[in-house]
C-alpha positions as CSV (number, residue, x, y, z in Angstrom):
1,M,92.3,55.9,119.3
2,S,89.6,58.3,120.3
3,G,89.8,62.0,119.5
4,E,90.1,62.8,123.3
5,S,93.1,60.5,123.8
6,A,94.7,61.7,120.7
7,A,94.4,65.3,121.9
8,A,95.7,64.3,125.3
9,S,98.8,62.7,123.8
10,A,99.5,65.5,121.4
11,P,102.6,67.5,122.2
12,K,102.0,70.8,123.9
13,A,102.9,73.9,122.0
14,V,106.0,75.7,123.2
15,V,105.2,79.3,124.1
16,R,108.1,81.6,123.3
17,K,108.6,85.3,123.6
18,P,109.6,86.9,120.4
19,E,113.0,87.9,121.9
20,D,113.7,84.2,122.8
21,R,113.2,83.0,119.2
22,D,116.1,81.7,117.1
23,A,116.2,84.3,114.3
24,E,118.0,81.9,112.0
25,A,115.4,79.2,112.5
26,V,112.6,81.7,111.8
27,A,114.4,82.8,108.6
28,R,114.7,79.1,107.6
29,F,111.0,78.6,108.2
30,V,110.2,81.7,106.1
31,E,112.3,80.5,103.2
32,R,111.0,76.9,103.4
33,F,107.4,78.0,103.4
34,A,108.0,80.5,100.7
35,S,109.6,77.8,98.6
36,E,106.5,75.6,99.1
37,M,104.3,78.4,97.9
38,T,106.6,79.1,94.9
39,E,106.4,75.5,93.9
40,A,102.6,75.7,94.1
41,G,102.7,78.6,91.6
42,M,103.0,81.9,93.5
43,Q,105.7,84.4,92.5
44,R,108.9,83.9,94.4
45,M,109.3,87.3,96.0
46,A,105.6,87.5,96.8
47,S,105.9,84.1,98.5
48,R,108.9,85.4,100.6
49,V,107.1,88.6,101.6
50,F,103.9,86.7,102.5
51,A,105.8,84.1,104.6
52,A,107.7,86.9,106.4
53,L,104.4,88.7,107.2
54,L,102.9,85.4,108.3
55,A,105.8,84.8,110.7
56,D,105.6,88.3,112.2
57,D,103.7,88.5,115.5
58,D,101.8,91.6,114.3
59,A,101.4,90.2,110.7
60,S,102.5,93.7,109.7
61,M,105.8,95.2,108.4
62,T,107.0,98.3,106.5
63,S,108.8,98.0,103.2
64,A,112.1,98.8,105.0
65,E,111.5,96.0,107.5
66,L,110.6,93.5,104.8
67,A,113.7,94.4,102.8
68,L,115.9,94.1,105.8
69,A,114.4,90.8,107.0
70,L,114.5,89.2,103.6
71,Q,117.7,90.9,102.3
72,I,116.0,92.1,99.2
73,S,115.7,95.5,97.4
74,P,112.9,97.9,98.1
75,A,111.9,97.4,94.4
76,A,111.5,93.7,95.0
77,V,109.3,94.4,98.1
78,S,107.2,96.8,96.0
79,G,106.6,94.3,93.3
80,A,105.7,91.6,95.7
81,I,103.4,93.9,97.7
82,N,101.7,94.9,94.4
83,Y,101.0,91.3,93.6
84,L,99.8,90.4,97.1
85,T,97.4,93.4,97.3
86,Q,96.1,92.6,93.9
87,V,95.2,89.0,95.0
88,S,93.8,90.4,98.3
89,M,96.3,88.6,100.5
90,V,97.8,91.7,102.0
91,G,96.4,95.1,102.9
92,R,98.2,98.5,102.9
93,E,97.7,100.9,105.8
94,R,99.3,104.2,106.8
95,E,101.2,104.4,110.1
96,P,99.6,107.0,112.3
97,G,101.6,110.3,112.1
98,S,103.9,108.9,109.4
99,R,104.1,108.8,105.6
100,R,105.2,105.2,105.7
101,D,102.9,102.4,104.7
102,R,102.6,99.2,106.7
103,Y,101.6,96.0,104.9
104,R,99.4,93.7,106.9
105,L,97.9,90.2,106.4
106,H,94.2,90.2,106.5
107,N,92.5,88.6,109.5
108,E,91.6,85.0,108.6
109,I,93.9,85.2,105.6
110,W,93.1,81.7,104.2
111,Y,89.4,82.1,104.6
112,T,89.5,85.5,103.0
113,T,91.7,84.3,100.1
114,F,89.6,81.3,99.3
115,A,86.3,83.2,99.7
116,S,87.5,85.8,97.3
117,R,88.0,83.1,94.7
118,D,84.2,82.7,94.6
119,Q,84.1,85.9,92.4
120,V,86.8,84.6,90.1
121,L,85.1,81.2,89.8
122,T,81.8,82.9,88.9
123,R,83.4,84.9,86.1
124,W,85.3,81.9,84.8
125,E,82.2,79.7,84.8
126,R,80.1,82.4,83.0
127,T,82.9,82.8,80.3
128,L,83.4,79.1,79.9
129,K,79.6,78.4,79.4
130,E,79.6,81.1,76.8
131,G,82.6,79.5,75.1
132,A,81.0,76.1,75.1
133,R,77.9,77.6,73.4
134,T,80.1,79.4,70.9
135,L,82.1,76.3,70.0
136,G,79.1,74.0,70.2
137,E,78.6,71.9,73.3
138,H,78.8,68.6,71.3
139,T,82.1,69.3,69.6
140,P,85.2,68.0,71.3
141,A,86.4,71.5,72.2
142,G,82.9,72.6,73.3
143,A,82.4,69.5,75.4
144,R,85.8,70.0,77.1
145,I,85.0,73.6,77.9
146,A,81.5,72.7,79.1
147,E,83.0,70.1,81.5
148,T,85.5,72.7,82.8
149,A,82.5,75.1,83.4
150,A,80.7,72.3,85.2
151,F,83.8,71.6,87.3
152,F,84.0,75.3,88.4
153,E,80.3,75.3,89.2
154,F,80.7,72.2,91.4
155,L,83.9,73.6,93.0
156,Q,82.2,76.9,93.8
157,A,79.2,75.1,95.5
158,E,81.6,72.9,97.5
159,L,83.8,75.7,98.5
160,E,80.9,77.7,99.9
161,G,79.9,74.7,102.1
162,L,83.5,74.1,103.1
163,M,84.1,77.7,104.2
164,G,81.0,77.5,106.4
165,R,82.2,74.3,108.0
166,W,85.7,75.8,108.5
167,H,84.1,78.8,110.3
168,E,82.2,76.5,112.6
169,H,85.2,74.2,113.2
170,R,87.5,77.2,113.9
171,K,85.3,78.1,116.8
172,T,86.1,74.8,118.5
173,L,89.8,75.2,118.3
174,D,91.9,76.5,121.1
175,L,93.9,78.9,119.0
176,P,95.8,82.0,120.3
177,T,94.8,85.3,118.8
178,G,96.8,85.7,115.6
179,T,96.8,89.5,115.4
180,P,95.9,92.3,117.9
181,D,92.8,93.3,116.0
182,E,91.5,89.8,115.2
183,G,87.9,89.2,116.1
184,A,87.1,92.9,115.4
């Protein structure tokens, strides 16, 4: 089947107004996706807060809105937000004329998240190479650590190319704007 005929036979996306959405179905999606992220290693509350922001049309909510939507305490929201800001998945901004903070997903969240891993991989690679030299690259532990460093070096190079290809591919997609300020 050609790409053109596959695209023609693909089901059309249903356009819904936010007020027409089934709130229970949205809540089930948020919990299901949060569960998937938790199983992959993310903290449970951070997963739930992230999924709630992802499902929000503005990708932006206050602490009170998150607590209400997820039926969790403000302290749980605070802990989750601290984690998500630390790993650069969520930004904090002040509402104009208010003392309340809004928490917003970054534009191109997955691209930004994976691209920021580049710095982490560089630090790990440097530390692992030093560790392999310290232990002796021809000892079993040193060889294992040297292989790990080589893996991260390879991963970093591949990730750079992959992110560039994603940016080009994204331009070919007929995607609706995810947030009001996207593309800015």
